[in-house]
All heavy atoms as TSV, in Angstrom:
chain	resi	resn	atom	element	x	y	z
A	1	MET	N	N	94.463	124.146	87.316
A	1	MET	CA	C	94.071	123.680	88.637
A	1	MET	C	C	94.642	122.286	88.912
A	1	MET	O	O	95.106	122.015	90.003
A	1	MET	CB	C	92.545	123.687	88.730
A	1	MET	CG	C	92.033	123.289	90.063
A	1	MET	SD	S	92.284	124.608	91.227
A	1	MET	CE	C	91.126	124.190	92.449
A	2	LYS	N	N	94.583	121.407	87.890
A	2	LYS	CA	C	95.092	120.055	88.063
A	2	LYS	C	C	96.597	120.068	88.321
A	2	LYS	O	O	97.103	119.261	89.099
A	2	LYS	CB	C	94.779	119.208	86.828
A	2	LYS	CG	C	95.068	117.741	87.032
A	2	LYS	CD	C	94.813	116.934	85.781
A	2	LYS	CE	C	93.348	116.706	85.593
A	2	LYS	NZ	N	93.059	115.738	84.545
A	3	ILE	N	N	97.309	121.004	87.699
A	3	ILE	CA	C	98.753	121.088	87.902
A	3	ILE	C	C	99.068	121.427	89.360
A	3	ILE	O	O	100.019	120.892	89.937
A	3	ILE	CB	C	99.385	122.108	86.936
A	3	ILE	CG1	C	99.289	121.587	85.512
A	3	ILE	CG2	C	100.822	122.398	87.302
A	3	ILE	CD1	C	99.738	122.575	84.462
A	4	MET	N	N	98.254	122.273	89.977
A	4	MET	CA	C	98.454	122.616	91.380
A	4	MET	C	C	98.297	121.366	92.255
A	4	MET	O	O	99.101	121.128	93.156
A	4	MET	CB	C	97.456	123.687	91.814
A	4	MET	CG	C	97.606	124.114	93.254
A	4	MET	SD	S	96.384	125.303	93.771
A	4	MET	CE	C	94.940	124.279	93.891
A	5	TRP	N	N	97.270	120.552	91.997
A	5	TRP	CA	C	97.064	119.323	92.758
A	5	TRP	C	C	98.206	118.342	92.527
A	5	TRP	O	O	98.647	117.654	93.454
A	5	TRP	CB	C	95.736	118.663	92.387
A	5	TRP	CG	C	94.565	119.356	92.985
A	5	TRP	CD1	C	93.619	120.083	92.320
A	5	TRP	CD2	C	94.204	119.420	94.367
A	5	TRP	NE1	N	92.703	120.592	93.210
A	5	TRP	CE2	C	93.040	120.193	94.473
A	5	TRP	CE3	C	94.764	118.888	95.526
A	5	TRP	CZ2	C	92.420	120.442	95.685
A	5	TRP	CZ3	C	94.134	119.131	96.735
A	5	TRP	CH2	C	92.978	119.908	96.802
A	6	ASP	N	N	98.689	118.274	91.275
A	6	ASP	CA	C	99.812	117.386	90.963
A	6	ASP	C	C	101.045	117.768	91.777
A	6	ASP	O	O	101.703	116.911	92.361
A	6	ASP	CB	C	100.165	117.455	89.475
A	6	ASP	CG	C	99.083	116.886	88.581
A	6	ASP	OD1	O	98.176	116.189	89.094
A	6	ASP	OD2	O	99.134	117.142	87.364
A	7	LYS	N	N	101.350	119.050	91.809
A	7	LYS	CA	C	102.533	119.518	92.535
A	7	LYS	C	C	102.373	119.321	94.039
A	7	LYS	O	O	103.325	118.928	94.722
A	7	LYS	CB	C	102.824	120.980	92.209
A	7	LYS	CG	C	103.366	121.164	90.804
A	7	LYS	CD	C	103.718	122.605	90.538
A	7	LYS	CE	C	104.281	122.735	89.127
A	7	LYS	NZ	N	104.754	124.077	88.854
A	8	ALA	N	N	101.194	119.581	94.574
A	8	ALA	CA	C	100.950	119.383	96.010
A	8	ALA	C	C	101.091	117.910	96.369
A	8	ALA	O	O	101.736	117.566	97.369
A	8	ALA	CB	C	99.561	119.900	96.383
A	9	ALA	N	N	100.506	117.034	95.555
A	9	ALA	CA	C	100.595	115.593	95.822
A	9	ALA	C	C	102.040	115.123	95.727
A	9	ALA	O	O	102.497	114.319	96.550
A	9	ALA	CB	C	99.713	114.823	94.838
A	10	LEU	N	N	102.773	115.620	94.745
A	10	LEU	CA	C	104.171	115.229	94.595
A	10	LEU	C	C	105.010	115.705	95.783
A	10	LEU	O	O	105.851	114.967	96.299
A	10	LEU	CB	C	104.723	115.781	93.284
A	10	LEU	CG	C	106.104	115.298	92.868
A	10	LEU	CD1	C	106.161	113.789	92.779
A	10	LEU	CD2	C	106.491	115.920	91.541
A	11	LEU	N	N	104.765	116.913	96.247
A	11	LEU	CA	C	105.489	117.437	97.406
A	11	LEU	C	C	105.211	116.594	98.655
A	11	LEU	O	O	106.136	116.234	99.393
A	11	LEU	CB	C	105.107	118.897	97.656
A	11	LEU	CG	C	105.771	119.565	98.846
A	11	LEU	CD1	C	107.278	119.648	98.638
A	11	LEU	CD2	C	105.199	120.954	99.064
A	12	ILE	N	N	103.953	116.257	98.877
A	12	ILE	CA	C	103.593	115.424	100.035
A	12	ILE	C	C	104.232	114.051	99.908
A	12	ILE	O	O	104.739	113.490	100.881
A	12	ILE	CB	C	102.060	115.320	100.167
A	12	ILE	CG1	C	101.479	116.680	100.556
A	12	ILE	CG2	C	101.669	114.256	101.183
A	12	ILE	CD1	C	99.983	116.781	100.436
A	13	LEU	N	N	104.249	113.514	98.693
A	13	LEU	CA	C	104.858	112.208	98.466
A	13	LEU	C	C	106.362	112.247	98.716
A	13	LEU	O	O	106.941	111.304	99.275
A	13	LEU	CB	C	104.564	111.748	97.042
A	13	LEU	CG	C	104.777	110.284	96.738
A	13	LEU	CD1	C	103.971	109.406	97.676
A	13	LEU	CD2	C	104.390	110.003	95.303
A	14	ILE	N	N	107.011	113.327	98.346
A	14	ILE	CA	C	108.447	113.486	98.615
A	14	ILE	C	C	108.698	113.527	100.123
A	14	ILE	O	O	109.626	112.888	100.625
A	14	ILE	CB	C	109.003	114.740	97.914
A	14	ILE	CG1	C	109.021	114.517	96.394
A	14	ILE	CG2	C	110.384	115.103	98.444
A	14	ILE	CD1	C	109.267	115.777	95.589
A	15	ILE	N	N	107.872	114.269	100.847
A	15	ILE	CA	C	108.008	114.329	102.304
A	15	ILE	C	C	107.835	112.929	102.899
A	15	ILE	O	O	108.604	112.513	103.777
A	15	ILE	CB	C	106.996	115.328	102.906
A	15	ILE	CG1	C	107.373	116.753	102.493
A	15	ILE	CG2	C	106.913	115.183	104.424
A	15	ILE	CD1	C	106.299	117.787	102.774
A	16	GLY	N	N	106.853	112.189	102.419
A	16	GLY	CA	C	106.650	110.822	102.884
A	16	GLY	C	C	107.834	109.928	102.561
A	16	GLY	O	O	108.240	109.090	103.372
A	17	GLY	N	N	108.405	110.112	101.372
A	17	GLY	CA	C	109.569	109.324	100.986
A	17	GLY	C	C	110.777	109.620	101.857
A	17	GLY	O	O	111.530	108.704	102.235
A	18	VAL	N	N	110.963	110.878	102.183
A	18	VAL	CA	C	112.066	111.248	103.083
A	18	VAL	C	C	111.844	110.625	104.460
A	18	VAL	O	O	112.778	110.101	105.077
A	18	VAL	CB	C	112.213	112.789	103.177
A	18	VAL	CG1	C	113.147	113.188	104.296
A	18	VAL	CG2	C	112.679	113.357	101.847
A	19	ASN	N	N	110.602	110.633	104.924
A	19	ASN	CA	C	110.302	110.011	106.215
A	19	ASN	C	C	110.624	108.519	106.177
A	19	ASN	O	O	111.238	107.987	107.105
A	19	ASN	CB	C	108.843	110.239	106.600
A	19	ASN	CG	C	108.557	109.794	108.020
A	19	ASN	OD1	O	109.144	110.300	108.970
A	19	ASN	ND2	N	107.664	108.832	108.163
A	20	TRP	N	N	110.235	107.830	105.103
A	20	TRP	CA	C	110.548	106.403	104.983
A	20	TRP	C	C	112.053	106.183	104.886
A	20	TRP	O	O	112.567	105.177	105.389
A	20	TRP	CB	C	109.849	105.784	103.783
A	20	TRP	CG	C	108.468	105.342	104.133
A	20	TRP	CD1	C	107.299	105.894	103.710
A	20	TRP	CD2	C	108.109	104.269	105.004
A	20	TRP	NE1	N	106.242	105.232	104.274
A	20	TRP	CE2	C	106.713	104.228	105.077
A	20	TRP	CE3	C	108.851	103.356	105.736
A	20	TRP	CZ2	C	106.036	103.288	105.844
A	20	TRP	CZ3	C	108.167	102.417	106.507
A	20	TRP	CH2	C	106.778	102.393	106.552
A	21	GLY	N	N	112.758	107.102	104.251
A	21	GLY	CA	C	114.218	107.015	104.209
A	21	GLY	C	C	114.819	107.106	105.597
A	21	GLY	O	O	115.748	106.362	105.936
A	22	LEU	N	N	114.298	108.012	106.400
A	22	LEU	CA	C	114.764	108.135	107.783
A	22	LEU	C	C	114.487	106.863	108.575
A	22	LEU	O	O	115.319	106.422	109.376
A	22	LEU	CB	C	114.094	109.330	108.473
A	22	LEU	CG	C	114.528	110.723	108.005
A	22	LEU	CD1	C	113.628	111.784	108.627
A	22	LEU	CD2	C	115.984	110.972	108.358
A	23	VAL	N	N	113.313	106.275	108.337
A	23	VAL	CA	C	112.974	105.021	109.023
A	23	VAL	C	C	113.938	103.916	108.597
A	23	VAL	O	O	114.456	103.168	109.428
A	23	VAL	CB	C	111.508	104.610	108.730
A	23	VAL	CG1	C	111.223	103.202	109.240
A	23	VAL	CG2	C	110.532	105.602	109.351
A	24	GLY	N	N	114.194	103.823	107.293
A	24	GLY	CA	C	115.063	102.766	106.791
A	24	GLY	C	C	116.517	102.918	107.192
A	24	GLY	O	O	117.187	101.934	107.509
A	25	ILE	N	N	117.016	104.132	107.180
A	25	ILE	CA	C	118.438	104.354	107.458
A	25	ILE	C	C	118.719	104.437	108.958
A	25	ILE	O	O	119.665	103.828	109.459
A	25	ILE	CB	C	118.932	105.638	106.754
A	25	ILE	CG1	C	118.841	105.463	105.238
A	25	ILE	CG2	C	120.364	105.964	107.173
A	25	ILE	CD1	C	119.029	106.746	104.456
A	26	PHE	N	N	117.890	105.195	109.671
A	26	PHE	CA	C	118.170	105.475	111.081
A	26	PHE	C	C	117.172	104.849	112.058
A	26	PHE	O	O	117.334	104.968	113.267
A	26	PHE	CB	C	118.194	106.991	111.321
A	26	PHE	CG	C	119.198	107.723	110.486
A	26	PHE	CD1	C	118.796	108.567	109.462
A	26	PHE	CD2	C	120.560	107.554	110.708
A	26	PHE	CE1	C	119.717	109.246	108.682
A	26	PHE	CE2	C	121.496	108.224	109.934
A	26	PHE	CZ	C	121.076	109.065	108.914
A	27	GLY	N	N	116.100	104.244	111.535
A	27	GLY	CA	C	115.069	103.715	112.426
A	27	GLY	C	C	114.303	104.817	113.129
A	27	GLY	O	O	113.780	104.618	114.225
A	28	PHE	N	N	114.237	105.992	112.507
A	28	PHE	CA	C	113.608	107.165	113.116
A	28	PHE	C	C	112.427	107.619	112.271
A	28	PHE	O	O	112.588	107.979	111.108
A	28	PHE	CB	C	114.628	108.306	113.238
A	28	PHE	CG	C	114.057	109.567	113.797
A	28	PHE	CD1	C	113.643	109.648	115.118
A	28	PHE	CD2	C	113.922	110.694	112.987
A	28	PHE	CE1	C	113.116	110.817	115.640
A	28	PHE	CE2	C	113.388	111.875	113.501
A	28	PHE	CZ	C	112.983	111.929	114.823
A	29	ASP	N	N	111.240	107.571	112.833
A	29	ASP	CA	C	110.024	108.001	112.149
A	29	ASP	C	C	109.722	109.444	112.571
A	29	ASP	O	O	109.218	109.690	113.661
A	29	ASP	CB	C	108.869	107.076	112.512
A	29	ASP	CG	C	107.602	107.344	111.724
A	29	ASP	OD1	O	107.462	108.446	111.149
A	29	ASP	OD2	O	106.741	106.458	111.687
A	30	LEU	N	N	110.052	110.393	111.700
A	30	LEU	CA	C	109.876	111.813	112.016
A	30	LEU	C	C	108.411	112.163	112.246
A	30	LEU	O	O	108.090	112.928	113.162
A	30	LEU	CB	C	110.459	112.677	110.889
A	30	LEU	CG	C	110.378	114.187	111.075
A	30	LEU	CD1	C	111.168	114.617	112.306
A	30	LEU	CD2	C	110.879	114.909	109.832
A	31	VAL	N	N	107.522	111.618	111.442
A	31	VAL	CA	C	106.091	111.899	111.611
A	31	VAL	C	C	105.627	111.445	112.983
A	31	VAL	O	O	104.942	112.186	113.702
A	31	VAL	CB	C	105.259	111.237	110.486
A	31	VAL	CG1	C	103.771	111.350	110.759
A	31	VAL	CG2	C	105.599	111.858	109.132
A	32	ALA	N	N	105.981	110.233	113.357
A	32	ALA	CA	C	105.588	109.717	114.677
A	32	ALA	C	C	106.191	110.560	115.793
A	32	ALA	O	O	105.526	110.860	116.788
A	32	ALA	CB	C	106.029	108.262	114.814
A	33	TRP	N	N	107.435	110.973	115.616
A	33	TRP	CA	C	108.095	111.792	116.629
A	33	TRP	C	C	107.409	113.145	116.776
A	33	TRP	O	O	107.211	113.640	117.888
A	33	TRP	CB	C	109.560	111.973	116.250
A	33	TRP	CG	C	110.351	112.765	117.243
A	33	TRP	CD1	C	110.817	112.348	118.442
A	33	TRP	CD2	C	110.751	114.126	117.097
A	33	TRP	NE1	N	111.498	113.366	119.061
A	33	TRP	CE2	C	111.476	114.483	118.255
A	33	TRP	CE3	C	110.584	115.075	116.101
A	33	TRP	CZ2	C	112.012	115.742	118.433
A	33	TRP	CZ3	C	111.130	116.331	116.284
A	33	TRP	CH2	C	111.830	116.657	117.440
A	34	LEU	N	N	107.016	113.750	115.651
A	34	LEU	CA	C	106.378	115.069	115.687
A	34	LEU	C	C	104.965	115.027	116.260
A	34	LEU	O	O	104.532	115.964	116.919
A	34	LEU	CB	C	106.325	115.678	114.286
A	34	LEU	CG	C	107.638	116.177	113.707
A	34	LEU	CD1	C	107.434	116.597	112.247
A	34	LEU	CD2	C	108.181	117.338	114.517
A	35	PHE	N	N	104.245	113.931	115.983
A	35	PHE	CA	C	102.819	113.920	116.298
A	35	PHE	C	C	102.408	112.925	117.367
A	35	PHE	O	O	101.242	112.627	117.534
A	35	PHE	CB	C	102.018	113.677	115.018
A	35	PHE	CG	C	102.206	114.767	113.998
A	35	PHE	CD1	C	102.866	114.510	112.808
A	35	PHE	CD2	C	101.765	116.062	114.235
A	35	PHE	CE1	C	103.058	115.506	111.866
A	35	PHE	CE2	C	101.962	117.060	113.304
A	35	PHE	CZ	C	102.607	116.783	112.116
A	36	GLY	N	N	103.363	112.378	118.117
A	36	GLY	CA	C	103.004	111.592	119.292
A	36	GLY	C	C	102.936	110.095	119.101
A	36	GLY	O	O	102.181	109.426	119.806
A	37	GLY	N	N	103.686	109.535	118.194
A	37	GLY	CA	C	103.710	108.085	117.996
A	37	GLY	C	C	102.978	107.668	116.737
A	37	GLY	O	O	102.168	108.416	116.191
A	38	GLN	N	N	103.257	106.443	116.302
A	38	GLN	CA	C	102.674	105.956	115.053
A	38	GLN	C	C	101.171	105.776	115.122
A	38	GLN	O	O	100.494	105.865	114.108
A	38	GLN	CB	C	103.316	104.624	114.656
A	38	GLN	CG	C	104.730	104.762	114.182
A	38	GLN	CD	C	105.310	103.428	113.755
A	38	GLN	OE1	O	104.811	102.376	114.151
A	38	GLN	NE2	N	106.349	103.470	112.962
A	39	THR	N	N	100.649	105.515	116.293
A	39	THR	CA	C	99.206	105.281	116.411
A	39	THR	C	C	98.426	106.539	116.790
A	39	THR	O	O	97.200	106.483	116.897
A	39	THR	CB	C	98.924	104.165	117.444
A	39	THR	OG1	O	99.472	104.544	118.706
A	39	THR	CG2	C	99.523	102.847	116.985
A	40	ALA	N	N	99.109	107.652	116.993
A	40	ALA	CA	C	98.428	108.907	117.328
A	40	ALA	C	C	97.576	109.358	116.141
A	40	ALA	O	O	97.924	109.129	114.976
A	40	ALA	CB	C	99.444	109.985	117.687
A	41	LEU	N	N	96.473	109.986	116.429
A	41	LEU	CA	C	95.533	110.401	115.387
A	41	LEU	C	C	96.197	111.284	114.333
A	41	LEU	O	O	96.018	111.067	113.123
A	41	LEU	CB	C	94.333	111.123	116.013
A	41	LEU	CG	C	93.268	111.617	115.028
A	41	LEU	CD1	C	92.648	110.446	114.279
A	41	LEU	CD2	C	92.213	112.432	115.737
A	42	LEU	N	N	96.983	112.267	114.758
A	42	LEU	CA	C	97.627	113.160	113.786
A	42	LEU	C	C	98.620	112.421	112.893
A	42	LEU	O	O	98.696	112.676	111.693
A	42	LEU	CB	C	98.313	114.321	114.498
A	42	LEU	CG	C	97.388	115.401	115.047
A	42	LEU	CD1	C	98.187	116.435	115.837
A	42	LEU	CD2	C	96.608	116.074	113.945
A	43	SER	N	N	99.365	111.487	113.465
A	43	SER	CA	C	100.294	110.692	112.673
A	43	SER	C	C	99.539	109.877	111.630
A	43	SER	O	O	99.931	109.816	110.457
A	43	SER	CB	C	101.103	109.743	113.558
A	43	SER	OG	O	101.958	110.457	114.399
A	44	ARG	N	N	98.455	109.268	112.047
A	44	ARG	CA	C	97.663	108.451	111.122
A	44	ARG	C	C	97.070	109.301	110.003
A	44	ARG	O	O	97.020	108.874	108.849
A	44	ARG	CB	C	96.576	107.704	111.885
A	44	ARG	CG	C	97.173	106.649	112.820
A	44	ARG	CD	C	96.104	106.022	113.676
A	44	ARG	NE	N	95.068	105.432	112.851
A	44	ARG	CZ	C	94.831	104.140	112.754
A	44	ARG	NH1	N	95.570	103.296	113.430
A	44	ARG	NH2	N	93.871	103.681	111.994
A	45	ILE	N	N	96.672	110.524	110.323
A	45	ILE	CA	C	96.150	111.430	109.291
A	45	ILE	C	C	97.245	111.762	108.282
A	45	ILE	O	O	97.009	111.746	107.077
A	45	ILE	CB	C	95.557	112.702	109.938
A	45	ILE	CG1	C	94.260	112.360	110.677
A	45	ILE	CG2	C	95.319	113.785	108.893
A	45	ILE	CD1	C	93.721	113.480	111.539
A	46	VAL	N	N	98.454	112.039	108.780
A	46	VAL	CA	C	99.577	112.330	107.874
A	46	VAL	C	C	99.862	111.123	106.995
A	46	VAL	O	O	100.043	111.256	105.778
A	46	VAL	CB	C	100.832	112.751	108.664
A	46	VAL	CG1	C	102.050	112.832	107.755
A	46	VAL	CG2	C	100.600	114.092	109.356
A	47	TYR	N	N	99.880	109.922	107.569
A	47	TYR	CA	C	100.131	108.714	106.778
A	47	TYR	C	C	99.059	108.531	105.704
A	47	TYR	O	O	99.369	108.145	104.574
A	47	TYR	CB	C	100.172	107.470	107.680
A	47	TYR	CG	C	101.264	107.470	108.716
A	47	TYR	CD1	C	101.052	106.952	109.979
A	47	TYR	CD2	C	102.533	107.981	108.448
A	47	TYR	CE1	C	102.046	106.927	110.943
A	47	TYR	CE2	C	103.534	107.974	109.399
A	47	TYR	CZ	C	103.287	107.449	110.638
A	47	TYR	OH	O	104.281	107.432	111.589
A	48	ILE	N	N	97.815	108.810	106.039
A	48	ILE	CA	C	96.711	108.681	105.068
A	48	ILE	C	C	96.860	109.706	103.953
A	48	ILE	O	O	96.659	109.390	102.771
A	48	ILE	CB	C	95.350	108.814	105.789
A	48	ILE	CG1	C	95.108	107.584	106.666
A	48	ILE	CG2	C	94.214	108.997	104.786
A	48	ILE	CD1	C	93.956	107.738	107.633
A	49	ILE	N	N	97.238	110.936	104.306
A	49	ILE	CA	C	97.428	111.980	103.283
A	49	ILE	C	C	98.562	111.598	102.336
A	49	ILE	O	O	98.453	111.768	101.120
A	49	ILE	CB	C	97.678	113.350	103.947
A	49	ILE	CG1	C	96.398	113.845	104.625
A	49	ILE	CG2	C	98.178	114.373	102.927
A	49	ILE	CD1	C	96.584	115.060	105.499
A	50	VAL	N	N	99.638	111.039	102.878
A	50	VAL	CA	C	100.751	110.593	102.028
A	50	VAL	C	C	100.279	109.469	101.102
A	50	VAL	O	O	100.595	109.455	99.909
A	50	VAL	CB	C	101.959	110.157	102.879
A	50	VAL	CG1	C	103.019	109.471	102.021
A	50	VAL	CG2	C	102.563	111.352	103.603
A	51	ALA	N	N	99.507	108.541	101.632
A	51	ALA	CA	C	98.995	107.439	100.812
A	51	ALA	C	C	98.074	107.948	99.702
A	51	ALA	O	O	98.173	107.497	98.550
A	51	ALA	CB	C	98.262	106.428	101.691
A	52	LEU	N	N	97.200	108.884	100.024
A	52	LEU	CA	C	96.314	109.460	99.005
A	52	LEU	C	C	97.119	110.207	97.941
A	52	LEU	O	O	96.778	110.158	96.751
A	52	LEU	CB	C	95.282	110.388	99.657
A	52	LEU	CG	C	94.234	109.702	100.529
A	52	LEU	CD1	C	93.383	110.748	101.253
A	52	LEU	CD2	C	93.372	108.766	99.709
A	53	SER	N	N	98.176	110.862	98.360
A	53	SER	CA	C	99.048	111.547	97.398
A	53	SER	C	C	99.712	110.550	96.464
A	53	SER	O	O	99.849	110.801	95.264
A	53	SER	CB	C	100.116	112.358	98.127
A	53	SER	OG	O	99.515	113.384	98.879
A	54	ALA	N	N	100.118	109.422	97.007
A	54	ALA	CA	C	100.737	108.382	96.175
A	54	ALA	C	C	99.742	107.854	95.146
A	54	ALA	O	O	100.084	107.683	93.969
A	54	ALA	CB	C	101.247	107.243	97.053
A	55	VAL	N	N	98.510	107.639	95.559
A	55	VAL	CA	C	97.479	107.167	94.627
A	55	VAL	C	C	97.237	108.215	93.545
A	55	VAL	O	O	97.120	107.889	92.361
A	55	VAL	CB	C	96.180	106.822	95.390
A	55	VAL	CG1	C	95.043	106.542	94.429
A	55	VAL	CG2	C	96.411	105.630	96.312
A	56	TRP	N	N	97.175	109.480	93.933
A	56	TRP	CA	C	96.991	110.562	92.952
A	56	TRP	C	C	98.151	110.574	91.950
A	56	TRP	O	O	97.945	110.735	90.745
A	56	TRP	CB	C	96.898	111.902	93.665
A	56	TRP	CG	C	96.751	113.059	92.728
A	56	TRP	CD1	C	97.752	113.790	92.146
A	56	TRP	CD2	C	95.542	113.622	92.228
A	56	TRP	NE1	N	97.236	114.761	91.335
A	56	TRP	CE2	C	95.882	114.682	91.363
A	56	TRP	CE3	C	94.190	113.339	92.443
A	56	TRP	CZ2	C	94.915	115.440	90.715
A	56	TRP	CZ3	C	93.251	114.102	91.797
A	56	TRP	CH2	C	93.619	115.139	90.941
A	57	CYS	N	N	99.377	110.405	92.450
A	57	CYS	CA	C	100.560	110.477	91.581
A	57	CYS	C	C	100.641	109.303	90.611
A	57	CYS	O	O	101.342	109.397	89.596
A	57	CYS	CB	C	101.828	110.582	92.412
A	57	CYS	SG	S	102.030	112.228	93.162
A	58	ILE	N	N	99.952	108.211	90.901
A	58	ILE	CA	C	99.893	107.109	89.935
A	58	ILE	C	C	99.324	107.608	88.617
A	58	ILE	O	O	99.783	107.213	87.541
A	58	ILE	CB	C	99.066	105.935	90.490
A	58	ILE	CG1	C	99.810	105.263	91.640
A	58	ILE	CG2	C	98.762	104.912	89.391
A	58	ILE	CD1	C	98.982	104.243	92.386
A	59	SER	N	N	98.367	108.522	88.689
A	59	SER	CA	C	97.739	109.041	87.462
A	59	SER	C	C	98.743	109.802	86.593
A	59	SER	O	O	98.559	109.900	85.378
A	59	SER	CB	C	96.557	109.950	87.808
A	59	SER	OG	O	97.011	111.177	88.361
A	60	LEU	N	N	99.804	110.328	87.200
A	60	LEU	CA	C	100.815	111.047	86.425
A	60	LEU	C	C	101.506	110.128	85.422
A	60	LEU	O	O	101.954	110.582	84.365
A	60	LEU	CB	C	101.859	111.670	87.354
A	60	LEU	CG	C	101.355	112.714	88.346
A	60	LEU	CD1	C	102.496	113.158	89.267
A	60	LEU	CD2	C	100.751	113.894	87.649
A	61	LEU	N	N	101.594	108.852	85.732
A	61	LEU	CA	C	102.248	107.897	84.838
A	61	LEU	C	C	101.456	107.653	83.561
A	61	LEU	O	O	102.017	107.265	82.543
A	61	LEU	CB	C	102.442	106.559	85.558
A	61	LEU	CG	C	103.371	106.569	86.761
A	61	LEU	CD1	C	103.316	105.228	87.470
A	61	LEU	CD2	C	104.787	106.898	86.323
A	62	PHE	N	N	100.145	107.865	83.619
A	62	PHE	CA	C	99.285	107.499	82.507
A	62	PHE	C	C	98.698	108.687	81.765
A	62	PHE	O	O	97.925	108.513	80.831
A	62	PHE	CB	C	98.146	106.598	83.008
A	62	PHE	CG	C	98.672	105.355	83.656
A	62	PHE	CD1	C	98.700	105.240	85.034
A	62	PHE	CD2	C	99.172	104.322	82.889
A	62	PHE	CE1	C	99.201	104.100	85.636
A	62	PHE	CE2	C	99.668	103.173	83.478
A	62	PHE	CZ	C	99.687	103.056	84.857
A	63	ARG	N	N	99.051	109.881	82.157
A	63	ARG	CA	C	98.528	111.077	81.488
A	63	ARG	C	C	99.363	111.420	80.271
A	63	ARG	O	O	100.571	111.293	80.277
A	63	ARG	CB	C	98.561	112.265	82.428
A	63	ARG	CG	C	97.354	112.308	83.282
A	63	ARG	CD	C	97.207	113.671	83.883
A	63	ARG	NE	N	96.937	113.459	85.294
A	63	ARG	CZ	C	97.312	114.264	86.244
A	63	ARG	NH1	N	97.997	115.332	85.980
A	63	ARG	NH2	N	97.015	114.004	87.486
A	64	ASP	N	N	98.680	111.892	79.256
A	64	ASP	CA	C	99.370	112.386	78.065
A	64	ASP	C	C	99.336	113.904	78.135
A	64	ASP	O	O	98.338	114.531	77.792
A	64	ASP	CB	C	98.682	111.884	76.800
A	64	ASP	CG	C	99.403	112.334	75.545
A	64	ASP	OD1	O	100.577	112.737	75.633
A	64	ASP	OD2	O	98.779	112.278	74.469
A	65	ASP	N	N	100.416	114.488	78.617
A	65	ASP	CA	C	100.486	115.942	78.780
A	65	ASP	C	C	101.280	116.617	77.677
A	65	ASP	O	O	101.800	117.712	77.863
A	65	ASP	CB	C	101.101	116.294	80.135
A	65	ASP	CG	C	100.163	115.996	81.293
A	65	ASP	OD1	O	98.941	115.942	81.052
A	65	ASP	OD2	O	100.645	115.819	82.412
A	66	THR	N	N	101.377	115.950	76.526
A	66	THR	CA	C	102.094	116.577	75.420
A	66	THR	C	C	101.292	117.760	74.916
A	66	THR	O	O	100.067	117.696	74.798
A	66	THR	CB	C	102.345	115.586	74.275
A	66	THR	OG1	O	101.085	115.019	73.875
A	66	THR	CG2	C	103.289	114.487	74.695
A	67	PRO	N	N	101.962	118.854	74.610
A	67	PRO	CA	C	101.244	120.048	74.130
A	67	PRO	C	C	100.574	119.774	72.780
A	67	PRO	O	O	101.094	119.048	71.938
A	67	PRO	CB	C	102.334	121.107	73.957
A	67	PRO	CG	C	103.574	120.532	74.548
A	67	PRO	CD	C	103.378	119.077	74.731
A	68	VAL	N	N	99.414	120.341	72.618
A	68	VAL	CA	C	98.678	120.208	71.361
A	68	VAL	C	C	98.965	121.445	70.509
A	68	VAL	O	O	98.840	122.562	70.982
A	68	VAL	CB	C	97.154	120.090	71.634
A	68	VAL	CG1	C	96.385	120.040	70.332
A	68	VAL	CG2	C	96.878	118.880	72.500
A	69	GLU	N	N	99.364	121.218	69.274
A	69	GLU	CA	C	99.636	122.330	68.374
A	69	GLU	C	C	98.340	122.750	67.701
A	69	GLU	O	O	97.647	121.953	67.093
A	69	GLU	CB	C	100.663	121.895	67.312
A	69	GLU	CG	C	101.062	123.042	66.418
A	69	GLU	CD	C	102.133	122.624	65.421
A	69	GLU	OE1	O	102.975	121.791	65.776
A	69	GLU	OE2	O	102.103	123.143	64.301
A	70	ILE	N	N	98.031	124.025	67.830
A	70	ILE	CA	C	96.807	124.563	67.231
A	70	ILE	C	C	97.206	125.337	65.976
A	70	ILE	O	O	98.042	126.242	66.039
A	70	ILE	CB	C	96.053	125.481	68.205
A	70	ILE	CG1	C	95.670	124.692	69.450
A	70	ILE	CG2	C	94.848	126.100	67.526
A	70	ILE	CD1	C	95.067	125.521	70.543
A	71	THR	N	N	96.625	124.941	64.874
A	71	THR	CA	C	96.920	125.633	63.612
A	71	THR	C	C	95.637	126.242	63.075
A	71	THR	O	O	94.544	125.759	63.335
A	71	THR	CB	C	97.498	124.659	62.568
A	71	THR	OG1	O	96.559	123.606	62.341
A	71	THR	CG2	C	98.808	124.063	63.049
A	72	SER	N	N	95.806	127.299	62.308
A	72	SER	CA	C	94.630	127.935	61.714
A	72	SER	C	C	94.165	127.108	60.522
A	72	SER	O	O	94.937	126.373	59.908
A	72	SER	CB	C	94.953	129.366	61.291
A	72	SER	OG	O	95.960	129.339	60.297
A	73	GLY	N	N	92.886	127.235	60.188
A	73	GLY	CA	C	92.307	126.465	59.087
A	73	GLY	C	C	92.795	126.889	57.721
A	73	GLY	O	O	92.809	126.123	56.778
A	74	SER	N	N	93.246	128.132	57.537
A	74	SER	CA	C	93.689	128.594	56.215
A	74	SER	C	C	95.208	128.747	56.196
A	74	SER	O	O	95.829	129.114	57.169
A	74	SER	CB	C	93.050	129.930	55.894
A	74	SER	OG	O	93.435	130.889	56.864
A	75	HIS	N	N	95.821	128.439	55.065
A	75	HIS	CA	C	97.277	128.549	54.911
A	75	HIS	C	C	97.619	129.590	53.910
A	75	HIS	O	O	97.238	129.732	52.869
A	75	HIS	CB	C	97.877	127.215	54.470
A	75	HIS	CG	C	97.792	126.180	55.543
A	75	HIS	ND1	N	98.601	126.176	56.649
A	75	HIS	CD2	C	96.954	125.125	55.701
A	75	HIS	CE1	C	98.299	125.152	57.399
A	75	HIS	NE2	N	97.293	124.496	56.847
């Protein structure tokens, strides 16, 4: 279940990063254009979701996801 949330957060973060790239390169905010301006409610919701995804993805840096080897007690 956690892996699904990780992938969803990463995907949203990538979309946000592409939007910031568009802003930086072309001065074009796709989210604002799609949802009625930077101050429109839907745009602000998208920005908040991207921010929450970024906070979630911070946890990916500190997780130890190395596989655990399970061995039987008798050899």
